[in-house]
LOLOVO-11423 format. One record per residue (C-alpha): residue in three letters; z, x negated, y negated; residue number from 1; chain. Coordinates in nm, 2 decimals. Layout:
// residues N
+-----+--------+--------+--------+-----+----+
!  aa !      Z !      X !      Y !   i ! ch !
+-----+--------+--------+--------+-----+----+
! ALA !      Z !      X !      Y ! NUM !  A !
...
+-----+--------+--------+--------+-----+----+
This chain:
// residues 90
+-----+--------+--------+--------+-----+----+
!  aa !      Z !      X !      Y !   i ! ch !
+-----+--------+--------+--------+-----+----+
! UNK !  -0.94 !  -0.21 !  -2.54 !   1 !  A !
! UNK !  -1.00 !   0.16 !  -2.59 !   2 !  A !
! UNK !  -0.90 !   0.42 !  -2.34 !   3 !  A !
! UNK !  -1.27 !   0.49 !  -2.28 !   4 !  A !
! UNK !  -1.35 !   0.13 !  -2.21 !   5 !  A !
! UNK !  -1.04 !   0.11 !  -1.97 !   6 !  A !
! UNK !  -1.17 !   0.41 !  -1.79 !   7 !  A !
! UNK !  -1.51 !   0.25 !  -1.76 !   8 !  A !
! UNK !  -1.36 !  -0.07 !  -1.61 !   9 !  A !
! UNK !  -1.15 !   0.14 !  -1.36 !  10 !  A !
! UNK !  -1.47 !   0.32 !  -1.25 !  11 !  A !
! UNK !  -1.65 !  -0.01 !  -1.22 !  12 !  A !
! UNK !  -1.37 !  -0.16 !  -1.01 !  13 !  A !
! UNK !  -1.38 !   0.14 !  -0.78 !  14 !  A !
! UNK !  -1.75 !   0.07 !  -0.71 !  15 !  A !
! UNK !  -1.73 !  -0.31 !  -0.71 !  16 !  A !
! UNK !  -1.37 !  -0.43 !  -0.65 !  17 !  A !
! UNK !  -1.28 !  -0.79 !  -0.74 !  18 !  A !
! UNK !  -0.97 !  -1.00 !  -0.75 !  19 !  A !
! UNK !  -0.74 !  -1.19 !  -0.52 !  20 !  A !
! UNK !  -0.68 !  -0.90 !  -0.28 !  21 !  A !
! UNK !  -1.05 !  -0.84 !  -0.23 !  22 !  A !
! UNK !  -1.11 !  -1.21 !  -0.19 !  23 !  A !
! UNK !  -0.84 !  -1.23 !   0.07 !  24 !  A !
! UNK !  -1.01 !  -0.94 !   0.26 !  25 !  A !
! UNK !  -1.35 !  -1.12 !   0.25 !  26 !  A !
! UNK !  -1.20 !  -1.44 !   0.39 !  27 !  A !
! UNK !  -1.03 !  -1.24 !   0.67 !  28 !  A !
! UNK !  -1.36 !  -1.07 !   0.75 !  29 !  A !
! UNK !  -1.52 !  -1.41 !   0.78 !  30 !  A !
! UNK !  -1.23 !  -1.54 !   1.00 !  31 !  A !
! UNK !  -1.25 !  -1.23 !   1.23 !  32 !  A !
! UNK !  -1.63 !  -1.27 !   1.26 !  33 !  A !
! UNK !  -1.59 !  -1.63 !   1.37 !  34 !  A !
! UNK !  -1.31 !  -1.55 !   1.61 !  35 !  A !
! UNK !  -1.52 !  -1.27 !   1.76 !  36 !  A !
! UNK !  -1.82 !  -1.50 !   1.81 !  37 !  A !
! UNK !  -1.60 !  -1.74 !   2.00 !  38 !  A !
! UNK !  -1.38 !  -1.47 !   2.18 !  39 !  A !
! UNK !  -1.36 !  -1.47 !   2.55 !  40 !  A !
! UNK !  -1.41 !  -1.10 !   2.64 !  41 !  A !
! UNK !  -1.22 !  -1.15 !   2.97 !  42 !  A !
! UNK !  -0.91 !  -1.28 !   2.78 !  43 !  A !
! UNK !  -0.94 !  -1.08 !   2.46 !  44 !  A !
! UNK !  -1.10 !  -0.74 !   2.55 !  45 !  A !
! UNK !  -1.08 !  -0.59 !   2.20 !  46 !  A !
! UNK !  -1.26 !  -0.76 !   1.91 !  47 !  A !
! UNK !  -1.05 !  -0.91 !   1.63 !  48 !  A !
! UNK !  -1.01 !  -0.70 !   1.31 !  49 !  A !
! UNK !  -1.00 !  -0.85 !   0.96 !  50 !  A !
! UNK !  -0.65 !  -0.72 !   0.91 !  51 !  A !
! UNK !  -0.52 !  -0.95 !   1.19 !  52 !  A !
! UNK !  -0.62 !  -1.25 !   0.96 !  53 !  A !
! UNK !  -0.46 !  -1.12 !   0.64 !  54 !  A !
! UNK !  -0.12 !  -1.24 !   0.51 !  55 !  A !
! UNK !   0.13 !  -0.97 !   0.45 !  56 !  A !
! UNK !   0.26 !  -1.04 !   0.11 !  57 !  A !
! UNK !   0.33 !  -0.68 !   0.01 !  58 !  A !
! UNK !   0.57 !  -0.62 !   0.30 !  59 !  A !
! UNK !   0.76 !  -0.94 !   0.22 !  60 !  A !
! UNK !   0.78 !  -0.86 !  -0.15 !  61 !  A !
! UNK !   0.92 !  -0.51 !  -0.08 !  62 !  A !
! UNK !   1.18 !  -0.64 !   0.15 !  63 !  A !
! UNK !   1.30 !  -0.90 !  -0.10 !  64 !  A !
! UNK !   1.28 !  -0.66 !  -0.40 !  65 !  A !
! UNK !   1.63 !  -0.62 !  -0.55 !  66 !  A !
! UNK !   1.76 !  -0.28 !  -0.66 !  67 !  A !
! UNK !   1.70 !  -0.22 !  -1.03 !  68 !  A !
! UNK !   2.05 !  -0.08 !  -1.08 !  69 !  A !
! UNK !   2.20 !  -0.40 !  -0.93 !  70 !  A !
! UNK !   2.00 !  -0.60 !  -1.17 !  71 !  A !
! UNK !   2.12 !  -0.39 !  -1.47 !  72 !  A !
! UNK !   2.48 !  -0.43 !  -1.35 !  73 !  A !
! UNK !   2.45 !  -0.80 !  -1.32 !  74 !  A !
! UNK !   2.30 !  -0.83 !  -1.67 !  75 !  A !
! UNK !   2.58 !  -0.61 !  -1.80 !  76 !  A !
! UNK !   2.84 !  -0.83 !  -1.64 !  77 !  A !
! UNK !   2.68 !  -1.15 !  -1.77 !  78 !  A !
! UNK !   2.69 !  -1.01 !  -2.12 !  79 !  A !
! UNK !   3.05 !  -0.91 !  -2.09 !  80 !  A !
! UNK !   2.99 !  -0.53 !  -2.06 !  81 !  A !
! UNK !   3.21 !  -0.28 !  -1.87 !  82 !  A !
! UNK !   3.09 !  -0.10 !  -1.56 !  83 !  A !
! UNK !   3.12 !   0.27 !  -1.66 !  84 !  A !
! UNK !   2.96 !   0.40 !  -1.34 !  85 !  A !
! UNK !   3.30 !   0.41 !  -1.16 !  86 !  A !
! UNK !   3.59 !   0.65 !  -1.24 !  87 !  A !
! UNK !   3.84 !   0.36 !  -1.26 !  88 !  A !
! UNK !   3.63 !   0.17 !  -1.52 !  89 !  A !
! UNK !   3.84 !   0.30 !  -1.81 !  90 !  A !
+-----+--------+--------+--------+-----+----+
């Protein structure tokens, strides 16, 4: 794929997004619409928003994301390397 074709696809995506994240938003929009149709305004004064029906994968992934330096140190240890980041490593 050329750089020009890639730029065209990026422009197209900005106009007509697709993919799992967009599909999830569409499902959340449908769920919020259904919930708002059946909402009791006395109990739930504010209408539901689509974001309230979306799973929060990004927050979970960032919380579980290990430190890159820790990964490198682990691989180094597994391969029998020395940790030269400390003064007493020599």
